Structures are given as C-alpha cells and as structure tokens.
C-alpha angles and dihedrals in degrees: 000000000000117000111209097190136005112212131179111215122207123201114225140167091213107049095181095053094045098044093043090052094053092042088055094047093048095037089239142126133256120237108198116211100168109261092015130056124193121204110211129192117200088347095305123114112248111158132015128204119203125196110250108167093188095047113150114196115238117246115239128262106004108359132125139293102054110260144207123199139193126236110210113192111211135186097215111038096185094051092045091050092051091047097052093043091051088052092053102272118144126215111237102171127013122220121274121232099239131095135011094271113068134179142178124207120227137175123226120224092278092049099256110148122234135166133229105210132189142166119243109221117208 
C-alpha cells in the first residue's frame, strides 16, 4: 500500500477560524470544500479541518474527550510564540526551565492542543 499524503484532520465548529489559523502557522493556503477545508503547503495537503457543529474542546492536560496533539519544532521560540498568538492561538502551559528540550503547550481556535518545541543550545 502506498500512501500519497498523510494528513491530520481537526474537528471544529468554526471552519474558517480553524483552517485560517493552521494555514497561518504552516504558511499555507486554505482550500474550501464546503464542510471540509484542506490546508496545503506548496500545493501538498498538510492539515484538514472537518465541520463538527457540536465540537467540544479537550481540556489540557487530562480532560475528556481523548486527545491527540501536534509537536511543532521551531528554531525561534519567541517569534513562533508571537506568531501563533497573533493568529488566535492561546498559551495553555509555559515552558519549564529544565533540560535542553523545551516546549510550550497552546490551543488552536477550536481548543485543540499543540506544542511549540525547541532545543536550548548552551
């Protein structure tokens, strides 16, 4: 079996807000197909957003419903933070001060958690 594309699909009550957010984070474009939006980057599908009128955001870190999250590794954590917040992301958990690998947890406009991760170089 050959897989042409691997796409993570988020449920959201507000398709425009969710797909615009991820297009901004990934520097992509939104393809609107009614109840489904595909975010493409350089013409390739990356993230899908499916209409779910009854969507209830998961509660971080251990709330219901069961959740999946993305880890996005960035080079400039401060710039990435400013970028996702300007797009409508919300900080859920700031980074700790231990270790070389750091991360902060955010929620997208529909409440899905994701992490911005980076390596602290000594």
